[in-house]
N, C-alpha and C positions, 0 to 999 in steps of 0.2 A: 883804490878801488874807487870807482864812481858810485855814490849811493842813490836808489831809486826808489822812492816811496810811491805805493799806487793806494789811492783809497777807493773801495770800492770794490765786492767780491761776487758780481753777477757772472754771467758769462762773457762780457768784454773785458773786466778787471782782471778775471782768471786768464784770458785769453793774452792778455798783455802782458801777465807775470811769466806765461808760460814760453812767449815767443822771447823775451827780455833772457830768461834763464839762460837761453842756448848761445848767449852773447858772452865771450870771455870779459873778466874786467867789470863784471857788475856787480854792486851789492845791492838786493835787493828786498823791499818789505811789502808784505800784501796784507793791506788792515780791511774790515770789516766791523761795522757796530754786531752783526748778527753770523750766521754761518754762510758759508757760501751760498748762494741761488737762492737766496731766501725773500729776493724784494721780486721785480717785474719776470726775471728769469724762470723762476718756478711757476711764471702762471704762463710761460709762453707754449706754443704750439711747435715751435720748430721747425715751420716749414721754409724753406729755401729758395723761394720764388727768384731765381737770377735770371737765367735765360729767357723763361715765361714772363718778364717782366717785360715792360714797354719803353723801360729806360734804355736806351740804347747807344748816349754818349757823355761825356763830360763826367764830371766826379760820381755821379749816380750810378753809371753805368760801371767804371772803371772800380768800385768798390765790389761791383757784385760780382764781376770777371775775378777781380783777385781772391775773394772769398771761396766762391765754386774749386778756381784752381785749388787753392790751397786747402780746402776740404778734405779733398781726394789723397792727400798725403799724409795730412793732418790726423784722420779719425786711424789709418794703421798705425802710425808713429806713435800715437798715447796707446793704444791697444797692445804693443808691445813693449813699452815702458813703465806701464802701468799695470800690467797682467788685467785689468778692466775689460768687459765688454762693454761699446755704445752702442744703442741701436742707432743706425742710420739705413734709413730706408734709401735704396739706389735703385729702386724700380720707377722712380719721376711722378711729376703731376702731370695732371689732367686738368685741363680747364674749362668747363663746359661754356659751350656758345649758346646763347638764348635768343627765342625768336625775335624778330624786330632789330636786332645788335647787328651792326654790318661785319662783316669779313674781312673787310679790305685793308684794315688795320693788320690784324693777323695776318693777312697774305704777306704785305709789305716787312712785318717784323720778319718772317719765314724767309725772308730774301734776304734780309739784314744778318740775320744770324747764320744762313748758310754761306753766307760771303767770309763769314770770320771763323766759319770752323764749329759753328755751334749746332746742333741739330733740334727739327722744332717738326714735329707732323701736323697737317690738318686732315683731323679725320670728318670724314661726312655722319651722317646718324647711321648708317649702315654698321660701318668700320665701329662707331664708339660701342654701339649696342652689340659686336661680334667680340670685343676688347671687355669692356664691363656692362655685363649684360643686367646687374644691378640697377643702373642708370635708366628708369622708366618715366618719362615727363614730354606731356605734349609741347613744354616750352623750349624744350632743348633741340636745335636743327645741328648740331657736330659737336665737334671739341677741337682743342688744339693739347696736342702730347708733347712735353718736352722731359725725354729722357736723361739730360743733366744734371736738372735740377732734385733736390734731396730734400731727406725730412732725420732731424735727429733729435733724440731725447737731449731737450736744453738743460736739466738738471745732473744727469750724470754726465754730459759733457763738461759740464761746470766742473762738476769732481774730478773727472779725471785730468783736467787742466790744472788744478789746485795740487791734484796728486803727483802728475808728472813737475810742474814747477818746484815744489817740495824736493823733491827727487833730485832735482838740478841746481839744490840749495838756496832756494826760498826761505825766506822768513815768513811766515803766516801769523799773526796776529787776530783772532778773530774772538768777536764778542767783547770788543773794548771800542770806547768812543773818543775822538781825536777833540782832547780839550782845547786846545790851540795849537795855530799856524804862527809861527815867529818869521819875521820878516824884516828884511834890511830897508832903507831908505834909496830912491834911486840912483845909479850910479851916473857916472860920464854919459851913459847911453840912456838914461831918464828912463831907467828900466828899475822896477824891485827887484828882489831875490829873495825866495823862500829859504829860510836856514835851518830850521827844523820845526818838527812835528811833535807834539806832546801827547801822550796819551797816559793821563796823570800824573804821576810822578816819572814816569817814563820819557825819554826824549832821543826820537830818532834824527841823525842828521841827515841834511838831505841837498843833494848837488840836483837833483830832478824831482817834482812832485807831479804827478799824475792822479788828475780826478778823474773817475770812472764812475761815479756813484749814482748815476743816472737820478731821481727825485732829490736826493742828498746834495746834488752838485749846488743846487741854488745856495741852501745857508752857506756852504764850505765856501762858497765864489764871496757871499756877502761878506765873510767875514774878512776876505781879503779885500772888500770894498771896490769890487769889481763883478758882481753878481750877474750870474748868466740866470734869464729866466728860464726854468724849464717847468711844463706843467702836468699833470695827471691826467690821463683819459682810460679812463676804466674799461678793460677787456673781461666776460665773461666766458666759460665755457663748461662743457659736460664730457664726460665719459660715459661710453653706451655700452651694452656687451649683449651678443647674441648668441645662440648656440651654434652658431657658424660664420665662417667668414663670408660675406659680401661676394657675391660674383663668382670670378675664377679664383681658386685659393693662392695659384702659383702667378698670380698678376695681382697684387696689391699696392697699388701707388695712391699717394694723394689725390684728390678729388676735390676740385675747389668751384666752386659758381654764384657769381651774385654778394661774392665777398665773404662766403661761408666754406670752411676748409673739413672734408670727411680725413681724419687721419688715421690709417692702420697702426695700430700697437702691438697686434697679435693676439690669436686665442679666440677670435671674434669680437674684440673689442675694437674700439675706436672714439678719439676725441672727436669733437663735432665745437667749433667756435669760429670765431669770439665775435662779442660784441663790441660795438665801439659807442663808447658814453661817456662825453663831455662835462665838466663841470659846470654846474650852477653858477648864478651872477653872485654868491659867497664864495665861489672859489672851493664850494665840496662838490665829491661826486659820489654817489652812492648805488650800489647795486640795484638796478630795477630788474625784479624775476621775470616781467613781461617782456623785458629785450631779450633774454637766455630761450626762452619759450619760442619767440621769434624765430632764433638763428636754427633752433631743432625742426620748427615744422618749414621754414627753409629746405634743411638738411633731408627731411621725410617728401617733401614734395619731387625732389630730385631723386631720391633713391626710397622708394615705401616701403620696403624691407626694415627700416631704420624704426619704423612705426611699434614694432614689437620686441624693440630694445628696450630693457633693463637698465635704468639710468644708477649708473655704480657711483658716481659723484660728479659734484661740479665745484666749481672754486670760480676766483676772478682774481684780478693784479691790475695794478695801475702802471700804464707805460709812460715814459719820460717824454714827452713832447717839446721840443723849442718852441718859445712865442718869439714871433715877428724874423725869424729864420730858418732855412733849412734844416729837417733834421738828415745827419746827426752832426753833432763839433766835434770835430777833431783840429785841434792845432793850438795853440799858444794862446794863453788867456791873456788879454791885451794888459799893458801895462807890465809885466811879470817876463823876466828872461828866461825863468825854468821852470815855470808852471803849465803843463799840458791839460787840456781838456779831452778826454773821450766819454762823450757824455750826449744823453738827447738824442738816443737811437729810433724813440717811438718803437712803431711795430716791426721793425728791423734789426732787433740787438742780435740776434742768434745766428741771421744771415749775415751781417756784416763784421762779426767779433772779429773773426780772421784778418779781414782785411785793416779793420782797425788798427789792431795789434802790430800789424806789419808797419802801419805807417806810422804809427809810436817810435818803435823800434829805429827805423830809420833818421827819424827827427833825433833821437838820442845818438844813434851812433854818428851820425854826422859831425856833432860836436866832440 
C-alpha cells in the first residue's frame, strides 16, 4: 500500500486526511503535536466568501469554486458518516456597501457570476432594510447578497473530518512531536526523497509526506533544508449575546462590511471579528485590546443593537501568511519528489480546505 503521512491537523490537514481516506490503496497517518483544530483553525470564523469575492479567474477563483461545490456535498456526507451535526449556515452572506465606494465593481462581478451560474443580488438601501432591519447606518447605501456563500463552525468541521477519516481507516497520532524526517540523497532526477518520519522511538515509513502544519511548516521545511517562510498575522474576535436575534429571526445571514464580520451562531449569539495585526520588527505579534474594541465599534456602527450585547468571550489566533508569495502554498516542496505542501492559507484556510484536499489527492493519485 502507498503510505501517506500528513503533518498538521487543522482544518486543512483534516480535510486532506478525509479526502485521501476515500481512495483505495492508501495507508494514511495523520499527526499533530496537539489536538485537532488547536491552531489557527480554532480562532477562525468560518466565513466562506467565494462567490462574493472579487476573485474571478485563475487559481484564486478555481480554488474557491471547487471548495464551494465540495462543501455542498461534504457537510451532509460527513454528518451521515459520523452522526455529528455540523453548524453550517446556508443563508448566505450580505456585503454592506459604504457611501463613497463605487458600485461599478459589484455590477461587473454580478455579470461575471451570473454568466457562470452563480447568483449575486444587488440591494438598494430599501431592500437591505427590508431584509435586514438591524442594519442602521447613514454610511451604508446598499448591499450585495450572495446566497451561494456559506459559514461553518471550523472546530466542529475539523473534528468531523477527523472522525470520518478515522472511520475510513486513517491512523491518527495526536499529542506527538515529529523528532526527525529522514531523507535520501538526490537520485538521478536530482530530487531528494523522504523515507521516514520519527515520532520519538516510533518510525513511520513514507511514500508521500504532506506538510499542512500552518506556522509549523517553517521549522519542518527548514529541517529539510528547503525552508518555506510562513509568518504569523494575529486575528482577534469576540462572541456577543443578545436577548433575541438581530432583525428577522428567520433570515440570519453573515453580515460583513469594512472587513468586519457579524456571524450568527444561534440563540441570539454572534461572533464578531476579526482584527488583522502584523508582527513588529522583532517578529513578535501581540494582541492589542484597542484593535479588538475597534472591530466591535465598527460592528455597532452597522448594527446599533449590538451595543446592548453582553461579551461572552474573546479570543485570538495566528494566521499563517506566506512571505514573498501568494497564499496558499499548495504543491511539491522544491527539491523533493515526494513531499507536498498544503500550508500558508492566511485568512482562507476554512474556505479553501476542501479544494486544497482535492488538489493533494489528485497529485498523489496521478502518481
